[in-house]
C-alpha positions as CSV (number, residue, x, y, z in Angstrom):
1,M,30.8,29.6,-99.5
2,A,32.6,28.5,-102.7
3,L,33.2,25.1,-101.7
4,L,29.3,24.5,-101.3
5,V,28.4,25.9,-104.8
6,L,31.3,23.6,-106.1
7,A,29.7,20.6,-104.0
8,A,26.5,21.3,-105.7
9,V,28.3,22.1,-109.5
10,V,30.3,19.0,-109.5
11,G,28.5,16.2,-107.9
12,G,29.5,12.6,-107.3
13,P,32.4,11.8,-105.3
14,V,34.4,15.3,-105.9
15,G,31.2,17.2,-104.6
16,W,31.1,14.7,-101.6
17,V,34.4,15.4,-100.7
18,L,34.3,19.3,-101.0
19,L,30.7,19.4,-98.8
20,T,32.5,17.4,-96.1
21,I,35.6,20.2,-96.0
22,A,32.9,22.9,-96.3
23,V,31.0,21.1,-93.0
24,A,34.1,20.2,-91.2
25,F,35.5,24.0,-91.1
26,V,31.7,25.3,-90.5
27,A,31.6,23.0,-87.4
28,W,34.9,24.2,-86.5
29,L,34.1,27.9,-86.3
30,L,31.3,26.8,-84.2
31,Y,33.1,25.0,-81.7
32,L,35.3,28.0,-81.3
33,A,32.6,30.3,-80.8
34,W,30.7,28.0,-78.4
35,P,32.2,29.2,-75.1
36,Y,30.6,32.8,-75.6
37,A,27.0,31.8,-77.1
38,S,24.0,32.0,-75.4
39,T,21.5,29.2,-74.5
40,N,19.7,29.6,-77.9
41,A,22.4,30.2,-80.1
42,K,24.2,27.3,-78.8
43,L,21.0,25.1,-80.2
44,I,21.1,26.9,-83.4
45,R,24.8,25.9,-83.9
46,V,24.0,22.4,-82.8
47,A,21.0,22.1,-85.1
48,T,23.2,23.7,-87.8
49,A,25.6,20.9,-87.1
50,L,23.3,18.2,-87.5
51,L,22.2,19.2,-90.7
52,G,25.3,19.6,-92.2
53,A,26.2,16.2,-91.3
54,A,22.8,14.7,-92.3
55,L,23.3,16.6,-95.7
56,V,26.9,14.8,-95.8
57,L,25.1,11.5,-95.3
58,V,22.5,12.0,-98.1
59,R,25.1,13.2,-100.4
60,L,27.3,9.8,-99.7
61,L,24.3,7.6,-99.3
62,P,21.8,8.0,-102.1
63,R,18.8,6.1,-103.0
């Protein structure tokens, strides 16, 4: 949680790196829990991972 707050406050390349670390950590936790999840939980986990990846790309490639 602290990495997400720091990424939002800092911005720039440092914020992008912090956000990438936070998203990678969440993706790792989702990967560990995958075998124990129901179908609905798996869909939510995939949506969370895609949303995190989209957020990183938006921060990396602003308009």
